Every structure is written in C-alpha cells, then in structure tokens.
N, C-alpha and C positions, 0 to 999 in steps of 0.2 A: 678538522675543526669539526666535532659533533653538534650538527643542528638540531636545534629542541623539539619536542614532538607539537606538530600544531593544537593547538585546544580546539574543543568541541562543546557547547552544552547540547544534550539530545533531549528532546521535551519527548512525553510521551513513551518511556523505556518501559513500562511493564505493559504495554499491549502487542500484538504479535508482531507487526513489522520494528516498533522502536524495540523489544525484545532480542530479536536478531540483529538488527544493527548493534545492538550493545554488545553483544558477543562478539560481531564479527570487525567491529573497529576499535575496542579497547585496547586493544595491543598495539597498533598502529598508532595512535591516536590519545593525546593527555583529554581524556572523558569525564562530563562532569553529567550524572544524571538524575537530579533532584525527582525524589517522587512527591504527589499535590502534599504531601502530609509538609514536605520541605518548602515547597513552592507553589504556591496557589497561584496558578496564571491568570485568571479571572480577577486577582486582587491588582490593581494598577500599581499600588504604594509599594506589597511587597515585593511585584516584579523589579518596579525601579529602585527597590534597595538591595535587591539582589543582583543587580548590571552594576548598580555603584561599587558593590564589594568585591565583583568578578568581570573580568572581560576576555571574551574568549576570539579565535579567528573566524570559526562559524558558528552558528546556532541552526542543528539540525530538527526542524520544527515538525514531531510526529505525532503530538498531543492529539486528541479530540474527543469529544463527550457526546454520548446520545445519538449520532448519526447511524452508528450499525447496531450497537447495543442499546438494548432498553435503559432507560437514567428518570433518575426522578427529576435531573434539570427542567424547569419550567421553562428557561426559555434558551432551548438548544441551541440555535442559530445564533442570539445576541451572544450567550456566553462561548461560543468556538469563535465569534469575532471579535469577540474582547480579549483570550486568549493571544489571538492573532496578533490582530493591534496593538496590546501593551508590550507584548515585545518589540513590534516594530519600533514604537517611539523610542525604544532602548538603543537605535542602532546603533549612536556613537560609541558605544562599549562592544559591539564586535566589529568584524571584518563585512560577511557575508552572511546570510540567511539561505536556506536550503528550506523549502515548503514543497510538501508533500499534497499535490493536488489529485483531482480523479477525473478521468474520462466524463462524469456524469455531470462536470462543467458545459459539456456541449449540449445537454438537454438529452437524458433515455427517452423521452416520447419523441424523440427522431430515431433514424438508424443512424448508427455510425459505422459506414464501412469504410476501414482503415483510413478516420477523419481525422487530417492534417491543425497542425495548432493554428495557421489562419481564419479556421471555421468556428473559432471561439468568439460568441456572441451572434450566432445566427439566431439561434433562440435563448430565452433564460428559463433555468430551470427550476419548476414548479415545487418538487422536491424538497426536503430540509437538506439533506446531504449535499445537493446539485447546488442550491439554490448558496450556502453557505461555502463552498468552494468559489463557486464562482464572486462572490463578491469579494473572497479575498485574492480571486486574479486580476480584478478590476485594481485593486487598489494596489496588486504588483507590477500595472501594468505604468505606475505613475513611477515608482517606486524605483532606485539606481541599484539597490548590492542586494535585489531578492530573486533566487532561481525556483522556480515552479516545475516540480515533476510531475505530471498527470500519470496516474497509476488508473487502467483499466480493471483489471485482476490481477490478484499476487495471492501466490500460493506458498506454504511451506511450514516447517515446523511450528508448534505453538497455535496454530489459527485455529478460531474455532471448530472443531470438525462437528459440535452437531449441527451448523449452518452452512458451513463453508463446502463447497459443492467436491473438489476435489479429495479435501482430507475426509470428507464425509464418506465418499465414495471408495475409498481405502480402508477406513475404519470398517465399513459396515461388512465389504471382503475380508477382513482378517476374520470377522464373528460369524463369517458363512451367510451374512445376510445380504438379500438381493438388492442393488442399486436401484436408487429412483431420482428420476429426473422430476421434480412435484411441480414444474408447470410445461414449457413447451420445450423445443430443441434450440438452443443459440449458439451463433458462432461469437467466441470471444480471445481476446489477448490476454493472456495467463501468462504475466512474469514471474518464475521463481524468485524466492525472496534473499537466495546467496546472488544471484543476480543483478537486483536491486541495491546491496551492499557496495558491488562494483562501481554501481554507475554513480552511486553516492558517495564511495571514496572518489571517485575522480574529480569531479566537482567539488571535492573541499580541495583536491590540491588544483587544481585549474579556474582559470575564470572562464563562463561561457560565452558566445557570441550573442546567446538569445535568453531572453527572461523564462522562456516556456517550453518545456521537451514532451513530447508523451514519452512516459518509459514503458515502451512495450516490447516485445521479440517480434523478429521477421515474421514468425511462426503464427499462425490462427486456428482454432480449430473448435469445433461443436461439441457441446455437453456428450453427444450419443459417442461423436467418438472417442473421446478422452474417456468415458465410461467402458469401453471396451477396452482401451488402454491397460487402465484400470485391470479386470475382468483379466487379461491375458498376462499382466505381470503378477497377480498376485495367485493365479489360477481361482478363480471363482466361477463356479459352474452355471451359477445359476442366472435367469433370464436380466436384463434389465429392464425396467419400469417407465415408460413416459407419459406423462398425466393425461397432457393436453397434444392431439395431432398437431404437426405442420412446423413452422418455425419461426421463432420471435424476430425480433428488431436484434440487425446484430450489433455488434457492440466492440469492434476494435479499433486502433489507431494508427495513421503511418507513422514509422519509425526516422523517418529519413534524417530530420533534422539532428535527432540521435544521434546516429550513426556517421554522419559529416564529423562530428565532436570524438567519439569514440572509435579511432581508430584499431579495425583489426578486432573487434570486442566478440568474444563468440557466447554466443547466448546460450544456457543449456536447453537442450531439446527438451520437449514433454516427457515422451519415453526416459530420458534418464532421470530429469527432476520426479517424474512418479517412481521411478525405481528408487531414489535415494530416500524419498518420504516413505515408500511404504516399510523399508528398512526400519527405518528412525520407529515407526508408529509400531511394528513388530517386535521390535528390544522395548517398548515402553507399552506395551499392551495392557500391561496391569494398571497402569493411569487411567485407561479411558473406561468410562461410564458406557457399557452395553444398553442402557435401558434407555440414552439419549441417542440411539442410533434408532430405535423403532421405526419403523411408518407412521405419521401422523396427520 
C-alpha cells in the first residue's frame, strides 16, 4: 500500500534557508509554505484560524524578522517571540515542530570552542538575535513536541552575498576583486545548507532522543583558511585583506549528540561545498550586483 506523504508547514520559505529547504523537501513531502501575506505569524487570531483549517505532521519554523537584515519592525524580539508562541499555542494541530535555533544562544560574548548543548544557559545573550533564540529555547525546554536545531554558520545558494562571508568571497573572486575579512580572523562551524536539509529530513521522519542539537559539521575552519580555499578554487590571484590582526572568539559547536542520531551521516567537506557554490554563482553571474561587492 502506498503511504501518504508526511505534511509539513514551512515558515520563512522566502528566506535563504527556507528557500533551500523548500526546494529540497517539496518533492518528498506534502509541503505548505504560505507567505507573510497569506499567513501573518505575528497575528495570533490569523495563526489560530489557519491551524483550525489545516493540520500538519511537522511544522518547520524558519521565519524570523529583523535579526539579521534590517527591519522596520519596532519590537524585533517581541515580534519573533510572538510568531514562535502563536505557532506553539496551536500544537494540537501538528505532530511536532522543528525550530531553527542558533549558536548565538550560548552568548557570543564568550568563546565557543566546540560548545556542547549542556552548556546552554551558561550566560544570557544581550544581542537581539541571541536573546530571541535563547527565549525560544527556554520555552522548548518545557515543551513536549519541539526539536531545536542550533545553527552556528550556514552557507549556500540564495544567501545574502553582500554580507555573508563565504558567498561574498566567492562572488568577489568571480569578478576579480580581492577577498576581505572585515574584522579579525575567526574559527567557525560552517554547515552547507544541503546538509541542513538532510538533517531536517531525518527529524521529520524520526523523533529525536533530545530536544536540542548543535547542527554543525565535524569540520571547523577559520575565515582566512576559507578565503584561501576560495582563492584556489576560483583561481583568484589577488591578496586577501584582513582588517584587524589576531584571532576573534571562536564560534564552533560540538556535534556528538547529532551524530548519535544520524548514523553514517556524511557532511559535505568545505572544499566540496565551496566548489559547488562557486559553480552556482558562476552560472548565475548576471544576477550578481557587482556594486554591492565593493569594500566599504
């Protein structure tokens, strides 16, 4: 007997991660991805009405406003928390929720050297992004049907090449511009967005043993090493510019808990991911606004 596809509500489908997840999951699942005009997540009545009319096996919550890009919203934290809680209040209409969290929940004022999930709460973040994600996780600690995937760095097609380091470096190289590191060198846990889609797919199909997982690969890399990889792959002969000397606070997570769930999972090596992303940008070169790549 043919089993029906699992149903997923994807929020934030127009964003970098949401757009990639929509592409990767749409053929394998019954995917609904309403835009903000169709469903205003900050409107509790609208959200309740939507869930009364629709039920889902999984809600994949990627939507957020103003925490990375500039926004006209007056209360960024309050609006994001409202979107989160409005969905959670309708939990009887879905089986489980997968929430995209952040390494910033561990407080970026402190170094994170392969930080473990058990270290959550060691310090409360003060930045808007970290505080918002931290507060969501405090709620998840008490919830029954929510899994939080904490992302430290994610790269791939559709990201903002003007501000996101790996895409920015690739695009600059394609146009023969020097790669710039606008602060100091930092070690990161960068996850290829295709790998995130595979991780999400696992948790759609399976219940996790834990509520929180660092969604990071085993490999870490500093920005200067990443820039050197981009130079080599793209053939850019120009020097790399680092604005400030020394190393910044590391921003990496431990993935032991994640790997205990994902048996034999192969993360895409940075070299391979950069090659794939470079090829994509090269084939979409006409879409890149070269003026946004100029050092500022």
